[in-house]
SEDOVO-406515 format. One record per residue (C-alpha): residue in three letters; residue number from 1; x, y, z. Coordinates in nm, 4 decimals, m for minus. Example, Ala and Ser with C-alpha at 12.3 -4.5 7.8 and 13.67 -1.06 7.14 Angstrom:
BEGIN
+------+------+----------+----------+----------+
! resn ! resi !        x !        y !        z !
+------+------+----------+----------+----------+
!  ALA !    1 !   1.2300 !  m0.4500 !   0.7800 !
!  SER !    2 !   1.3670 !  m0.1060 !   0.7140 !
+------+------+----------+----------+----------+
//
This chain:
BEGIN
+------+------+----------+----------+----------+
! resn ! resi !        x !        y !        z !
+------+------+----------+----------+----------+
!  MET !    1 !  m4.6746 !  m1.0983 !   4.3776 !
!  THR !    2 !  m4.3494 !  m0.9292 !   4.2543 !
!  LYS !    3 !  m4.1177 !  m1.1029 !   3.9430 !
!  GLU !    4 !  m3.9283 !  m1.2165 !   4.2461 !
!  LYS !    5 !  m4.2060 !  m1.4240 !   4.4666 !
!  LEU !    6 !  m4.3508 !  m1.5594 !   4.1398 !
!  GLU !    7 !  m4.0556 !  m1.6903 !   3.9981 !
!  GLU !    8 !  m4.0226 !  m1.8637 !   4.3561 !
!  LYS !    9 !  m4.3575 !  m2.0033 !   4.3634 !
!  PHE !   10 !  m4.3381 !  m2.1300 !   4.0420 !
!  LYS !   11 !  m3.9633 !  m2.2277 !   4.0376 !
!  ASN !   12 !  m3.9340 !  m2.6062 !   3.9052 !
!  SER !   13 !  m4.3210 !  m2.6067 !   3.8128 !
!  SER !   14 !  m4.5346 !  m2.6221 !   3.4729 !
!  LEU !   15 !  m4.7258 !  m2.3273 !   3.4515 !
!  VAL !   16 !  m4.9831 !  m2.3117 !   3.2188 !
!  VAL !   17 !  m5.2021 !  m1.9916 !   3.1554 !
!  SER !   18 !  m5.5355 !  m1.9554 !   3.1147 !
!  ALA !   19 !  m5.6131 !  m1.6481 !   2.9108 !
!  GLY !   20 !  m5.9272 !  m1.4749 !   2.7692 !
!  MET !   21 !  m6.1318 !  m1.1801 !   2.7011 !
!  PRO !   22 !  m6.3696 !  m1.0706 !   2.9909 !
!  ARG !   23 !  m6.7088 !  m1.2760 !   2.9107 !
!  SER !   24 !  m6.5687 !  m1.4922 !   2.6284 !
!  GLY !   25 !  m6.5677 !  m1.8293 !   2.7616 !
!  SER !   26 !  m6.2632 !  m1.8045 !   2.9437 !
!  THR !   27 !  m6.3848 !  m1.9609 !   3.2715 !
!  LEU !   28 !  m6.4704 !  m2.3012 !   3.0728 !
!  LEU !   29 !  m6.1462 !  m2.2957 !   2.9153 !
!  PHE !   30 !  m5.9807 !  m2.2810 !   3.2400 !
!  ASN !   31 !  m6.1842 !  m2.5504 !   3.3982 !
!  ILE !   32 !  m6.1888 !  m2.7538 !   3.0475 !
!  LEU !   33 !  m5.7380 !  m2.7166 !   3.1293 !
!  ARG !   34 !  m5.7870 !  m2.8255 !   3.5197 !
!  GLU !   35 !  m5.9731 !  m3.1262 !   3.3979 !
!  ILE !   36 !  m5.6911 !  m3.2003 !   3.1777 !
!  LEU !   37 !  m5.3774 !  m3.1037 !   3.3729 !
!  SER !   38 !  m5.5429 !  m3.3118 !   3.6491 !
!  SER !   39 !  m5.5505 !  m3.6040 !   3.4475 !
!  LYS !   40 !  m5.1901 !  m3.5334 !   3.3482 !
!  TRP !   41 !  m5.0804 !  m3.4551 !   3.7041 !
!  ALA !   42 !  m5.3021 !  m3.6023 !   3.9544 !
!  GLY !   43 !  m5.2940 !  m3.4514 !   4.2753 !
!  GLN !   44 !  m5.0171 !  m3.2169 !   4.1950 !
!  VAL !   45 !  m5.1943 !  m2.9673 !   4.0106 !
!  SER !   46 !  m5.2800 !  m2.6050 !   4.1756 !
!  ALA !   47 !  m5.5033 !  m2.3973 !   3.9804 !
!  GLY !   48 !  m5.6544 !  m2.0806 !   4.0473 !
!  TRP !   49 !  m5.7286 !  m1.6541 !   3.9327 !
!  VAL !   50 !  m5.4110 !  m1.4743 !   3.9007 !
!  ASP !   51 !  m5.4840 !  m1.2754 !   4.1969 !
!  ASP !   52 !  m5.5174 !  m1.5600 !   4.4736 !
!  ILE !   53 !  m5.1697 !  m1.6836 !   4.3610 !
!  SER !   54 !  m5.0027 !  m1.6199 !   4.7115 !
!  GLU !   55 !  m5.3093 !  m1.8548 !   4.8018 !
!  LEU !   56 !  m5.2233 !  m2.1295 !   4.6057 !
!  PRO !   57 !  m5.0207 !  m2.4761 !   4.7392 !
!  LYS !   58 !  m4.7167 !  m2.5403 !   4.5801 !
!  ASN !   59 !  m4.7053 !  m2.8258 !   4.3270 !
!  SER !   60 !  m4.5605 !  m2.9569 !   4.0329 !
!  ALA !   61 !  m4.7665 !  m2.7701 !   3.7880 !
!  TYR !   62 !  m5.0056 !  m2.4094 !   3.8188 !
!  LEU !   63 !  m5.2806 !  m2.3254 !   3.6404 !
!  ILE !   64 !  m5.3214 !  m2.0126 !   3.6201 !
!  LYS !   65 !  m5.6385 !  m1.7361 !   3.4544 !
!  VAL !   66 !  m5.5857 !  m1.3790 !   3.3826 !
!  HIS !   67 !  m5.7664 !  m1.1532 !   3.1235 !
!  ASP !   68 !  m5.4329 !  m0.9821 !   3.1053 !
!  PHE !   69 !  m5.1544 !  m1.2033 !   2.9748 !
!  ASN !   70 !  m4.8539 !  m0.9502 !   3.0386 !
!  SER !   71 !  m4.4829 !  m0.9650 !   3.0030 !
!  TYR !   72 !  m4.4379 !  m1.2270 !   3.3116 !
!  PHE !   73 !  m4.6731 !  m1.4830 !   3.1728 !
!  GLN !   74 !  m4.5518 !  m1.4741 !   2.7878 !
!  ALA !   75 !  m4.1914 !  m1.5295 !   2.9386 !
!  HIS !   76 !  m4.2690 !  m1.7889 !   3.1675 !
!  ALA !   77 !  m4.5633 !  m2.0142 !   3.0793 !
!  ASP !   78 !  m4.4972 !  m2.3654 !   2.9606 !
!  HIS !   79 !  m4.8274 !  m2.3075 !   2.7753 !
!  SER !   80 !  m5.1175 !  m2.0775 !   2.7015 !
!  PHE !   81 !  m5.4381 !  m2.0674 !   2.5419 !
!  TYR !   82 !  m5.7394 !  m1.7765 !   2.5078 !
!  THR !   83 !  m6.0903 !  m1.7391 !   2.4094 !
!  TYR !   84 !  m6.2206 !  m1.4470 !   2.2471 !
!  ARG !   85 !  m6.6167 !  m1.3576 !   2.1585 !
!  ASP !   86 !  m6.7848 !  m1.1215 !   1.9409 !
!  VAL !   87 !  m6.6445 !  m0.8008 !   2.1371 !
!  ARG !   88 !  m7.0186 !  m0.6420 !   2.1350 !
!  VAL !   89 !  m7.1809 !  m0.9693 !   2.3175 !
!  ALA !   90 !  m6.8890 !  m0.9721 !   2.5658 !
!  ALA !   91 !  m6.9615 !  m0.5938 !   2.6639 !
!  VAL !   92 !  m7.2774 !  m0.6652 !   2.7083 !
!  SER !   93 !  m7.2658 !  m0.9424 !   2.9141 !
!  ALA !   94 !  m6.9848 !  m0.8035 !   3.1321 !
!  ALA !   95 !  m7.2840 !  m0.4916 !   3.1615 !
!  LYS !   96 !  m7.5063 !  m0.7400 !   3.3305 !
!  LYS !   97 !  m7.2376 !  m0.9022 !   3.5223 !
!  PHE !   98 !  m7.0485 !  m0.6603 !   3.6677 !
!  GLY !   99 !  m7.1960 !  m0.3250 !   3.5497 !
!  ARG !  100 !  m6.9438 !  m0.2311 !   3.3594 !
!  THR !  101 !  m7.0075 !   0.0388 !   3.0419 !
!  PRO !  102 !  m6.9043 !  m0.0224 !   2.7531 !
!  THR !  103 !  m6.6970 !   0.1981 !   2.5629 !
!  VAL !  104 !  m6.4841 !   0.1725 !   2.2686 !
!  GLU !  105 !  m6.1474 !   0.2566 !   2.4848 !
!  SER !  106 !  m6.2619 !  m0.0928 !   2.6655 !
!  ILE !  107 !  m6.2773 !  m0.2703 !   2.3534 !
!  ARG !  108 !  m5.9587 !  m0.1535 !   2.2457 !
!  GLU !  109 !  m5.7971 !  m0.2674 !   2.5344 !
!  ASN !  110 !  m5.9700 !  m0.6338 !   2.4859 !
!  LEU !  111 !  m5.8646 !  m0.6205 !   2.1051 !
!  ASN !  112 !  m5.4610 !  m0.5202 !   2.2104 !
!  GLN !  113 !  m5.5222 !  m0.8278 !   2.4300 !
!  TYR !  114 !  m5.6368 !  m1.0578 !   2.1437 !
!  LEU !  115 !  m5.3677 !  m0.9450 !   1.9005 !
!  LEU !  116 !  m5.1422 !  m1.0542 !   2.1583 !
!  ALA !  117 !  m5.2397 !  m1.3806 !   2.2276 !
!  LYS !  118 !  m5.2719 !  m1.4710 !   1.8582 !
!  ARG !  119 !  m4.8591 !  m1.3652 !   1.9135 !
!  THR !  120 !  m4.7969 !  m1.5855 !   2.1810 !
!  CYS !  121 !  m5.0091 !  m1.8351 !   2.2683 !
!  ASP !  122 !  m5.0393 !  m2.2029 !   2.1633 !
!  LEU !  123 !  m5.3813 !  m2.1854 !   2.0978 !
!  VAL !  124 !  m5.6648 !  m1.8868 !   2.0073 !
!  ILE !  125 !  m6.0434 !  m2.0257 !   2.0332 !
!  LYS !  126 !  m6.3181 !  m1.8323 !   1.9303 !
!  TYR !  127 !  m6.6251 !  m1.9151 !   2.2135 !
!  ASP !  128 !  m6.9151 !  m1.9855 !   1.9034 !
!  ASP !  129 !  m6.6582 !  m2.2278 !   1.7680 !
!  LEU !  130 !  m6.5597 !  m2.3998 !   2.1243 !
!  ILE !  131 !  m6.9324 !  m2.4948 !   2.2245 !
!  SER !  132 !  m7.0126 !  m2.5960 !   1.9023 !
!  SER !  133 !  m6.7179 !  m2.8064 !   1.8580 !
!  PRO !  134 !  m6.6019 !  m2.9004 !   2.1761 !
!  VAL !  135 !  m6.5304 !  m3.2573 !   2.1150 !
!  PHE !  136 !  m6.2291 !  m3.0773 !   1.8624 !
!  PHE !  137 !  m6.0846 !  m2.8278 !   2.0943 !
!  VAL !  138 !  m6.0793 !  m3.0528 !   2.3821 !
!  ARG !  139 !  m5.8698 !  m3.3259 !   2.1795 !
!  GLN !  140 !  m5.6202 !  m3.0448 !   2.0536 !
!  ILE !  141 !  m5.6046 !  m2.8782 !   2.4029 !
!  ALA !  142 !  m5.5142 !  m3.2274 !   2.5808 !
!  LYS !  143 !  m5.2671 !  m3.3175 !   2.2609 !
!  ILE !  144 !  m5.0730 !  m2.9215 !   2.3467 !
!  LEU !  145 !  m5.0422 !  m3.0397 !   2.6822 !
!  GLY !  146 !  m4.9603 !  m3.4206 !   2.5729 !
!  ALA !  147 !  m5.2141 !  m3.4899 !   2.8116 !
!  SER !  148 !  m5.4082 !  m3.9220 !   2.7607 !
!  ILE !  149 !  m5.7487 !  m3.8124 !   2.8458 !
!  ASP !  150 !  m6.1105 !  m3.9035 !   2.8118 !
!  VAL !  151 !  m6.2654 !  m3.6681 !   2.5962 !
!  ASP !  152 !  m6.6100 !  m3.7500 !   2.7311 !
!  ASP !  153 !  m6.5109 !  m3.7135 !   3.0696 !
!  ILE !  154 !  m6.3499 !  m3.3403 !   3.0228 !
!  ILE !  155 !  m6.6585 !  m3.2698 !   2.8280 !
!  LYS !  156 !  m6.9117 !  m3.4211 !   3.1218 !
!  GLU !  157 !  m6.6869 !  m3.2143 !   3.4237 !
!  ALA !  158 !  m6.6100 !  m2.9343 !   3.2143 !
!  PHE !  159 !  m6.9169 !  m2.8269 !   3.0324 !
!  TYR !  160 !  m7.1727 !  m2.8790 !   3.3261 !
!  LEU !  161 !  m7.0508 !  m2.7119 !   3.6212 !
!  GLN !  162 !  m7.3000 !  m2.4853 !   3.7854 !
!  PRO !  163 !  m7.2446 !  m2.1424 !   3.9153 !
!  PRO !  164 !  m7.1974 !  m2.1938 !   4.3101 !
!  GLU !  165 !  m7.4722 !  m2.0900 !   4.5542 !
!  LYS !  166 !  m7.4421 !  m1.7615 !   4.7731 !
!  ASP !  167 !  m7.3695 !  m1.9051 !   5.1058 !
!  GLU !  168 !  m7.1048 !  m2.1378 !   4.9507 !
!  VAL !  169 !  m6.8632 !  m1.7887 !   4.8280 !
!  ASN !  170 !  m7.0084 !  m1.5041 !   5.0016 !
!  GLY !  171 !  m7.1255 !  m1.3319 !   4.6881 !
!  ALA !  172 !  m6.7866 !  m1.4136 !   4.5405 !
!  TYR !  173 !  m6.6722 !  m1.6723 !   4.3349 !
!  SER !  174 !  m6.5839 !  m2.0476 !   4.3902 !
!  LYS !  175 !  m6.2019 !  m2.0814 !   4.4271 !
!  LYS !  176 !  m6.2279 !  m2.4440 !   4.2556 !
!  THR !  177 !  m6.4024 !  m2.3203 !   3.9404 !
!  LEU !  178 !  m6.3863 !  m1.9548 !   3.8965 !
!  LEU !  179 !  m6.7710 !  m1.9734 !   3.8794 !
!  HIS !  180 !  m6.9259 !  m1.6604 !   4.0540 !
!  GLU !  181 !  m7.2643 !  m1.6948 !   4.1632 !
!  LYS !  182 !  m7.5365 !  m1.6317 !   3.8856 !
!  HIS !  183 !  m7.2171 !  m1.6496 !   3.6348 !
!  PHE !  184 !  m7.3881 !  m1.7205 !   3.3052 !
!  THR !  185 !  m7.6056 !  m1.3950 !   3.1571 !
!  HIS !  186 !  m7.7060 !  m1.6050 !   2.8970 !
!  THR !  187 !  m7.6544 !  m1.2804 !   2.6533 !
!  GLY !  188 !  m7.7808 !  m1.3400 !   2.3073 !
!  ASP !  189 !  m7.6103 !  m1.3026 !   2.0174 !
!  ASP !  190 !  m7.7873 !  m1.0014 !   1.8679 !
!  GLU !  191 !  m7.9302 !  m0.8284 !   2.2041 !
!  TRP !  192 !  m7.5822 !  m0.5485 !   2.1902 !
!  ARG !  193 !  m7.8392 !  m0.3915 !   1.8500 !
!  ASP !  194 !  m8.0810 !  m0.2966 !   2.1762 !
!  PHE !  195 !  m7.8720 !  m0.2618 !   2.4371 !
!  LEU !  196 !  m7.5413 !   0.0031 !   2.2813 !
!  SER !  197 !  m7.6692 !   0.3098 !   2.1610 !
!  ASP !  198 !  m7.6359 !   0.4168 !   1.7968 !
!  ARG !  199 !  m7.3262 !   0.6009 !   1.8394 !
!  LEU !  200 !  m7.1472 !   0.3040 !   2.0335 !
!  GLN !  201 !  m7.2297 !   0.0577 !   1.7751 !
!  ARG !  202 !  m7.1261 !   0.3405 !   1.4988 !
!  ASP !  203 !  m6.7947 !   0.3887 !   1.6786 !
!  ILE !  204 !  m6.7033 !   0.0385 !   1.7302 !
!  SER !  205 !  m6.7767 !  m0.1198 !   1.4169 !
!  GLY !  206 !  m6.5854 !   0.1758 !   1.2311 !
!  GLU !  207 !  m6.2905 !   0.1562 !   1.4379 !
!  PHE !  208 !  m6.2874 !  m0.2251 !   1.4659 !
!  SER !  209 !  m6.4033 !  m0.3450 !   1.1481 !
!  TRP !  210 !  m6.1095 !  m0.5399 !   1.0758 !
!  TRP !  211 !  m6.1432 !  m0.7594 !   1.4000 !
!  PHE !  212 !  m6.5248 !  m0.8044 !   1.2596 !
!  GLU !  213 !  m6.4118 !  m0.9181 !   0.9285 !
!  GLU !  214 !  m6.1234 !  m1.1527 !   1.0627 !
!  CYS !  215 !  m6.3499 !  m1.3270 !   1.2808 !
!  GLY !  216 !  m6.6186 !  m1.3540 !   1.0515 !
!  TYR !  217 !  m6.8756 !  m1.1235 !   1.2780 !
!  PRO !  218 !  m7.0937 !  m0.9314 !   1.1303 !
!  ALA !  219 !  m6.9773 !  m0.5395 !   1.1625 !
!  LYS !  220 !  m7.3173 !  m0.3817 !   1.1494 !
+------+------+----------+----------+----------+
//
């Protein structure tokens, strides 16, 4: 959609952006936000993937999921949130799920988004922390959004969603939860050691050593 059409779509409405590194729990974040916003604005929230904005009905609040947190959303979002994960684990998961070949260039693009999120988002969440401390982060998100919630209900609804069956989405994704068929790849934290070539591992650890140190992941 053009900038003008986006502005008309979101005019006089609240806009929340759910951003994140691909395969980093970004869909989980989206569903946490969807449940919290639905508690705050019951029946008044339209939520979906960025490419489906034109299909979303006019409402008091919008929740849009993106991987590219572009200048429009930076400028117009009332609130924005971001998830990240060990880039090597995320790359292996993307390769297994979507057939995307891991490259230094794609990881560089993801980390540029990470740096952008650090500057602009209300909350940047490490996937490993979200999984180990769901109550803490659900409360943090709800506080930022000014929503009164039942934390256990949000966790129950968002953390235990199941991927849709093939005949429900025809091989695509649920327009409600954004989960794909066979969404979860169950990629192990060290699986990249066998999946990525030695050369690629060296290139990644060399160029992005600052990021591994900053985020607490082993560089090698």
